N, C-alpha and C positions, 0 to 999 in steps of 0.2 A: 450403748452410746449412739450407734448408727440409727436405731429405731427412734431415739429421741431427736436426732437431727432431722429425720424424715417428718416427724410430727411438727418440728419447728418450721421447716420449709412450707409444709402444708398450711400452717397457721398464718405465715407471712402472706401466702397467696390467697388466703380465704377472704381477708378484708382488703380488697384491691384498692379501694379509694384511700384508705388510711396509709397503706404501704406506698402508694404512688406519691402522696404528699411528702412523706418522709424521705423517699428516694429522691424526689425532686430537690428537696433542700440540700441533701448530700451531694447530688450531681452538680448543682449550681455552685456550691461551696468549693468542691474539689476542682471543678473546671476553672473557676476564677483563680484559685490558688496556682494551678499549673500554668495558666495563660500569663498571669502576672509575673511569675517566676521566670518563665521562658523569655518574656519580653525584657525583663531586667537583666537576665543573662546576656542577651544579645546587646543590650545597651552598654553593659560593663565591658564586654569583649571589644566592642567598637571603640569605646573610650580608651581602653588600654592600648589597642592597636594605634589609635590616633596619637597617643602620647609617645609610645615607644617608636613607632615607624614614621611619625610626623614631626617630632620635636626633640626628645631627649636622647633617643637611642636606648638600647637595653641597659647599657652600662656607661659610666663616664669615669675618666681618669684625670685627676688634678694633682698638683703639688699639695702636700700636707698643709691644711689650714685654709685652703682656697674657699671652700663652701662657707666657712664661718665668716668670711669677709667678702662674699660674692657681691653684696650690694655696692661695695666700693670699687668693684672690678679691678682687683689687684694685679697689675701687669708685672709686678716684681715676682709673683708666684708663677713663673713660667716654666716651660719644659722644652726639651729639644724637639724639633720637628724634622726628623731625619730618618733615613732608611733603617738604621740600627735600632732606634727606639721603637719604630713601628713593627719591625720584625719580632721584637720581644713581645709586643702585644699580640700579634698574629700567631705567635708560637704557642699561645695558650689554647688548649683544647676547647672546641665549640665556638671560638671567635671566628667570624666569617668576613668581617670588614671593619676598617677603622677610618676615622676622618678627623683631622685637626681643626680646631677653632680658636679664635681669639674673641673674647667678650670684652667690650669696653663701652664707656659712655662718651658721647661727643656731641657735635653740633653739625647740622647740615645747612648750607646757605644756597639760596637761589634768589638772584636779583637783590631786592632789599629785605628779603625775609630770611631770618636765621632762627632755627628751632632746635632745641635740645632733643636728643633721642638716644635710645639704647641700640647698640650695633652688634651684630654677629658677623664676624669675618669667617668665610668658609671657602673650602676648595670644592666648587659645585659638583664636579663629577664624582668625587669620593663621598661628599656629603649625601648625595641622593642614593648612593648604594647602602648607606647606613640607615637613612630615614627617607625611604622612597616616596612616602606620601607627601613629603614637603614639596616635591617638584610640582605637584598638582595645585599648590597654592600660588604659583607664579602665573600671571596672565600671559607673559611672554617669556617662555622658558629658554628659547634658543640663544638670545643675545647674552643672557647672564651665564648660562651653563656652558656654552660652546667656546667661549673665549674670543668670539668675534669682536666684542667690545672689551678691550683690556682693562678699562677702569669702570666696568659696569657696577651699578648699584640699584637695588630695588627697595622700595619703601611701601608702607601700608597706604591704602587709598585715602585714609583720613589725613595722613601726613602729606601726601601728594597734593590734596586739595588745599591744605593750609599753606604749602610752599608756593604753589602756582598761582593761587588766587584767580581773579577773573581776567587779568590783563597780561599775565606772564606767558610768553610763548612756550610751546613744548620743547623747543630746542635751546632754551635758555641755559647757559652754563651753570654748573653746580659745583660745590666744593664741600668737602668734609673736613672738619676741624676737631682736634682732640689733643689733650696733653699726652706727650709721648712717654716712653718708659722712664725718662729722666725728669719728667714734670714740665718740660717746656712745651708751649703750645705749638702744634704743627698742623699743616694743612695739605691736602691733596685734591686735585681736580678729579671729579667723578662724572659719569654720565648716567643719568637716571633712565633706566631702560624699561621699566615696567612697574607693575603693582604686585605687592605681596599680600595675599589675603590671610586673615587670621583664622587658624583652625581650632583655636581655643580662646576662651575669655582671658583678658589680661590687658597689659599696657598696649595702647594703640599707636604710640609714637615710637616705632621701631623700624630698623632697616637692616638690610643684608648686603654686604660688600664682599668682593673677592679677597681671598686671604692675602695674596701678594701685595695688593694695594694697602691693606691694613698694616702689614709688616713694614712696608716702606714708611707709612704715615707715623707709626709708633716706634720706629727704629728697633724693630724686633725681627730682623731677617733670620729665617731659620728657627724661629721660636713659635710656640703656641701656648695658650693658657688652659686648654682642655682637649682631650680626645674623647670622641663618642664611639661606641663599639656596637656592632650587631652580633647576635648569637644565632646559632642554628635553631634553637628551641627555647622559648621563653621560660620553660620549666627548668632550664639549666643555669639560670642567672646566678643563683646563690653559689653554686659550685664554681662557676667561672670567676665570680668576684673573689672567692677565697683563693683560687689559684693565681689570680692576678696580684693579689696582695702579697702572696708568697714570692712571686717572680719579681715584683718591683721594689719590695722593701718598704721601710718605714718613711722614706722621703715622699712617698706618694699615697694618695687616698683614692680608693675605688668606691664608687657610689652606684647603687642600682637606680632604676627609674623611680622606685618608691621613695628613695632618699631625696632625689632631685625634685620630684613632683608629688610631695607628700599630700598636697591638697586633693589630688585625684584619688589617692588611697582613702583619705578621710571621707570624700564624697561617696565613694563606693560603699564604705562601711555604713554611712548614714542611710543610703538607699536600701541596703540589706536589712538594717534595723527597722526601717519603716515598713518594708515588705513583711517582715516577720510579725510586726504588730498588726498589720491588716490581715494577714493569714490567721493569726490567733483569734481575732474578732470573728472572722468567717467561721473558723473551726468551732468556737464556742457556740455561736448561733445555730449552726447546723446540728451540733450534738445535743443542744437543748431541745431541738425539735425531735430528736430520737427519744430523749427522756420523756418528753410530753406524750409522744405517741405510745410508748410502752406503759406509761401510767394510765392513760385512757384505756388501753387494752386490758389492764388489770381490772379497772372498774367495770368494764363491760363484760368481763368473763368470770365474775365472782362465782356464779352458779357452776360454771364448767370446772373451776378450780376446786369448789366444794365437792363436786362429783368425783373428781380424780382422787381427792383425799379420802373420800368415803370408800372407794374401792381399793385403797391401800397404797396409793402412790405417795412416796415419801416427799417431805418438804424439800429436800436437797434436789430431787428430780424436777420439781416445779421451778425451783430457783434456776437450775440448769437450763430448763426449757425456755424460759423467758430470756435468759442471757444468750442462748443460741439464736433465738429469733432476732435479737438486737444485732448480734454479730453478723448474721446473714444479711440483714438490711445494710449494715455498715460496709461489709465486704463488697456487696453488689454496687452500692453507691460509689465507693472508692474506685473500684475497677472501671465501671462505666464512665464516671466523671474523669478519671485519669486518661482514659482513651479519648474522650471528647476534648479535653484540654490539650492532649498531645496533637490531635488532628488540627486544632486551631493554630498551635505553635508551628506545625509543619507548613500550613498554608502561609502564615506570616513569614516564615523563613524563606519560602520559595519566592514570594512577592517582594520581600524587603520593605522596610519602613524608613523613609528618608526624613531626617531631622537635622536641625541646625541649633547649636548651643546659643543661648543668649550671649551677646557680645562677640560672636563669631560670625563670619560670612561664608564659611565653607560647609556645605551640607555633607553629611555622611550617612551611610545606609546601615540600619540595624537589621540583623538577621537573627530573630529569636531562636533559642534552642533550649531543650530541657534534658537533664541527665537522667539515666536510668535509676541512679541512686535516689534522686529527689522524688521520682515517680513512685518508687517502692516505699519511700518514707511516707508520702501522702496517703497512699492506699492503706498502709499499715496503721497510720494515725486514725484514718476514717474507721477502720474495722475495730481497733482496740479502743478508740475513743467512744464509739457507739456502745461497746461492751461495758466500758467503765460507767458511762452515763445511764446505763440501764440497770446498774446494780441496785439502786434504791427501789425502783418499781418492782424488780424481780424479788428482792428481799421482802417487800410488802406483800407480794402475792404468796410467797412461801409461808408467811406468818399468819395468814387468814385461818380462822377456826372453821372447821368443816360445817358445823351446824349453822353458824352465821353466814357462811358463804352460800350454802344451799338455800338459805332464806333470802338471798340477794343482798345481804348487808356486807 
């Protein structure tokens, strides 16, 4: 077997031009596969971090039935916002921070302009512990977060432009109006203290107000409609969700970020599918190159094959020789291509790639990475794929008749 391998390696090195062309096809294919996978890994990780640490939190707790009716912002499905309830949440292993919210639909008025919007009422200091990336979306963090302005509210820049228009001064008074918990229209004065950028595509007419202002507006003092939670490791989410459901009972529902932002999970699944499709095309093309090379090698070496048969070399040995040659080329192409792809990914990881989602105005940085498991899979596929695609040329070589082979046929 070892001597057969030596002959296979010598044959691979003998026709340098043909070997180089085949190796080049494998190198390019594997390098592209690794580079694209690494970039997509970085994109999906950044997307996940952006959602979990910038919007939803790792987990959310609501009253049972809230998510089914979330579009109607059901204020009746509220929960206590007190130390005892929060202690129960924080008592679950791996939970590191919690923050209360109230979600509701309302109107904001400035001068003669009144516009409908979706509102999130938050406790800023606690909110930014659970979703720290959200703080970076505020142009003026200090006034909203510090409590210097007790009735502070921030809105998106699109909503700000629609409210202010060309002639409305910056210090014009503003008010927020919404049906309270009993259904009666209520209003509170607010101070628009800055702009909130969107870090994900979606509804552009949204605002964020301090929780105590919303509780007074909605007659919900000491109440909230949801809690968002941070965990120490995102891999612990499912276990934490199960423990929370056990601790809270059937009156509450616990949702992971995947439940709340299902569109993100679907987008990641589509991205992975498209990548797999592209990788499959590259793989087939580069392995067809291996098959073509091996077939040409058989046609060029018919006399050599006939001579080997004439001196007693068995057909199985000839079959094995050509398969070893293909496996050698495949392994070399896979290993070198994997190394080149990894080098590209490491460079991109160190530099970072700044992107902005369509519909968002907050850029974020992608840091590509590739896992050892994927590298091993790609190298293995290149080696075994080359072996598989060489089966027919190798079988054809082993079936030549010695007399015809010696005659060059």
